[in-house]
SEMIKOL-890753 format. One record per residue: residue in three letters; x, y, z of N, C-alpha, C in turn. Coordinates in nm, 3 decimals. Atoms other than C-alpha are relative to their C-alpha. Layout:
N
ALA X Y Z X Y Z X Y Z
...
//
This chain:
74
MET 0.010 -0.048 -0.158 -29.667 17.362 -13.294 -0.100 -0.138 0.055
GLY 0.040 0.113 -0.038 -29.790 17.049 -13.078 -0.159 0.028 0.074
LYS 0.150 -0.028 -0.065 -30.165 17.008 -12.940 -0.008 0.073 0.121
ALA 0.017 -0.102 -0.152 -30.099 17.153 -12.576 0.075 0.100 -0.028
LYS -0.082 -0.111 -0.003 -29.860 17.413 -12.683 -0.135 0.126 -0.077
LYS 0.070 -0.054 0.099 -30.144 17.512 -12.957 -0.122 0.050 0.083
ARG 0.170 -0.020 -0.073 -30.470 17.520 -12.701 0.088 0.106 0.118
ASN -0.058 -0.090 -0.102 -30.242 17.686 -12.412 -0.008 0.169 -0.100
PHE -0.005 -0.133 0.074 -30.165 17.988 -12.689 -0.160 0.053 -0.064
ASP 0.122 -0.037 -0.002 -30.516 17.971 -12.803 -0.077 0.063 0.092
LYS 0.051 -0.023 -0.132 -30.629 18.003 -12.452 0.040 0.135 0.024
CYS -0.037 -0.174 -0.041 -30.409 18.337 -12.400 -0.036 0.090 -0.089
LYS 0.051 -0.092 0.116 -30.517 18.441 -12.716 -0.141 0.079 0.056
HIS 0.110 -0.075 -0.054 -30.859 18.478 -12.618 -0.028 0.089 0.115
LEU 0.027 -0.044 -0.108 -30.801 18.576 -12.259 0.067 0.177 -0.020
TYR -0.017 -0.118 0.003 -30.632 18.913 -12.406 -0.006 0.097 -0.113
SER -0.019 -0.052 0.129 -30.684 18.990 -12.748 -0.091 0.102 -0.017
MET 0.055 -0.147 0.024 -30.968 19.204 -12.729 -0.015 0.117 0.096
CYS 0.004 -0.192 -0.043 -30.929 19.472 -12.459 0.167 0.022 0.027
MET -0.086 -0.050 -0.050 -30.559 19.482 -12.430 0.054 0.021 -0.133
LYS -0.078 -0.027 0.126 -30.307 19.649 -12.698 0.124 -0.030 0.029
ARG -0.129 0.055 -0.015 -29.942 19.584 -12.753 0.051 0.087 0.144
GLU -0.097 -0.075 -0.112 -29.823 19.894 -12.539 -0.055 -0.015 0.144
ASP 0.068 0.016 -0.105 -30.063 19.832 -12.272 0.066 -0.142 0.067
ALA -0.064 0.148 -0.034 -29.896 19.462 -12.253 0.131 0.024 0.010
ILE -0.115 -0.015 -0.041 -29.539 19.611 -12.240 0.001 0.059 0.115
ASN 0.045 -0.102 -0.151 -29.656 19.849 -11.951 -0.026 -0.120 0.099
LYS 0.041 0.132 -0.121 -29.796 19.535 -11.762 0.104 -0.069 0.024
VAL -0.116 0.100 -0.016 -29.496 19.314 -11.818 0.084 0.099 0.060
ILE -0.114 -0.088 -0.026 -29.250 19.588 -11.744 -0.027 0.059 0.146
GLU 0.037 0.006 -0.154 -29.455 19.646 -11.394 0.006 -0.121 0.054
ARG -0.031 0.153 -0.074 -29.438 19.279 -11.281 0.128 0.017 -0.012
LEU -0.185 0.026 -0.010 -29.045 19.263 -11.356 0.029 0.085 0.101
ASN -0.041 -0.105 -0.101 -29.006 19.581 -11.192 -0.016 -0.046 0.143
ALA 0.069 0.076 -0.123 -29.201 19.384 -10.930 0.076 -0.092 0.050
ASN -0.047 0.137 -0.010 -28.991 19.089 -10.917 -0.138 -0.101 -0.040
ILE 0.097 0.153 -0.011 -29.314 18.886 -11.012 0.019 -0.031 -0.142
PHE -0.015 0.089 0.139 -29.242 18.663 -11.340 -0.041 -0.116 -0.028
ASP 0.082 0.077 -0.047 -29.526 18.455 -11.332 -0.069 -0.041 -0.127
VAL 0.058 0.030 0.148 -29.751 18.282 -11.603 -0.052 0.067 -0.103
GLU 0.095 -0.139 0.073 -29.943 18.576 -11.696 0.078 0.083 -0.096
SER -0.107 -0.059 0.105 -29.629 18.772 -11.779 0.076 -0.058 -0.094
LYS -0.026 0.080 0.102 -29.507 18.456 -11.966 -0.076 0.016 -0.101
ASN 0.147 0.017 0.149 -29.850 18.446 -12.197 0.049 0.158 -0.060
LEU 0.026 -0.131 0.041 -29.808 18.826 -12.209 0.127 0.003 -0.135
ILE -0.139 -0.043 0.044 -29.451 18.826 -12.358 -0.014 -0.106 -0.107
THR 0.031 0.021 0.131 -29.567 18.500 -12.588 -0.051 0.051 -0.103
LEU 0.081 -0.045 0.107 -29.868 18.654 -12.746 0.033 0.113 -0.045
PHE -0.007 -0.149 0.104 -29.752 18.993 -12.805 0.176 -0.040 -0.069
GLY -0.145 -0.011 0.036 -29.386 18.871 -12.883 0.089 0.116 0.029
LEU -0.066 -0.126 -0.050 -29.225 19.105 -12.699 0.125 -0.044 -0.025
HIS -0.175 0.006 -0.005 -28.824 19.129 -12.709 0.031 0.045 0.141
PRO -0.059 -0.054 -0.097 -28.623 19.214 -12.466 0.076 0.163 0.041
GLU -0.013 -0.118 0.070 -28.504 19.510 -12.661 -0.047 0.102 0.049
GLU 0.103 -0.081 -0.016 -28.839 19.655 -12.627 -0.027 0.005 0.148
LEU 0.023 -0.038 -0.169 -28.889 19.627 -12.278 0.117 0.073 0.087
SER -0.082 -0.095 -0.085 -28.562 19.787 -12.189 0.026 0.110 -0.065
GLU 0.044 -0.123 0.035 -28.653 20.041 -12.397 -0.114 0.099 0.037
ASN 0.109 -0.023 -0.051 -28.960 20.110 -12.242 0.006 0.005 0.140
GLY -0.029 0.006 -0.181 -28.799 20.110 -11.867 0.030 -0.100 0.058
ALA -0.037 0.154 -0.061 -28.743 19.750 -11.769 0.123 0.055 0.051
SER -0.168 0.009 -0.076 -28.413 19.695 -11.535 0.032 -0.071 -0.080
TRP -0.129 0.090 0.073 -28.137 19.537 -11.654 -0.048 -0.142 0.033
GLU 0.017 0.085 -0.014 -28.208 19.259 -11.453 -0.143 -0.115 -0.047
SER 0.137 0.054 0.070 -28.570 19.179 -11.551 0.019 -0.064 -0.161
VAL -0.014 0.024 0.123 -28.452 19.233 -11.921 0.111 -0.157 -0.017
LYS -0.104 0.150 0.002 -28.160 18.928 -11.869 -0.095 -0.131 0.064
LEU 0.046 0.123 -0.046 -28.426 18.716 -11.714 -0.110 -0.017 -0.140
VAL 0.079 -0.036 0.133 -28.676 18.810 -12.009 0.078 -0.088 -0.133
ASP -0.081 0.077 0.146 -28.384 18.723 -12.284 0.018 -0.141 0.044
ARG -0.027 0.166 -0.035 -28.311 18.347 -12.086 -0.113 -0.075 -0.042
TYR 0.150 0.107 0.016 -28.705 18.263 -12.123 -0.018 0.025 -0.146
VAL -0.011 0.014 0.105 -28.750 18.376 -12.460 0.065 -0.047 -0.106
PHE -0.101 0.067 0.096 -28.427 18.287 -12.644 0.040 -0.113 0.060
//
C-alpha cells in the first residue's frame, strides 16, 4: 500500500471506527446510494468496512446502486 493510500485509510479509520458498527455503515451507505449520493464518504465507508455489493443488495439497496458499487469496488 502506498503512503498516500495508507494515510487516507488511517484517516478514514479514525473517523468512523469509534462510533459506527458494520450494520450502521451498511444502512448509511444504502440510504445514500438510494438517494443517488455516491460521494467520498460513501466510498470511505465501503472501503473501511469492506462492504460487498451482495451485502448491500441483501439489505435493500437498489439494483442500480449495487452495480455502481460493483464497478467501484471491483
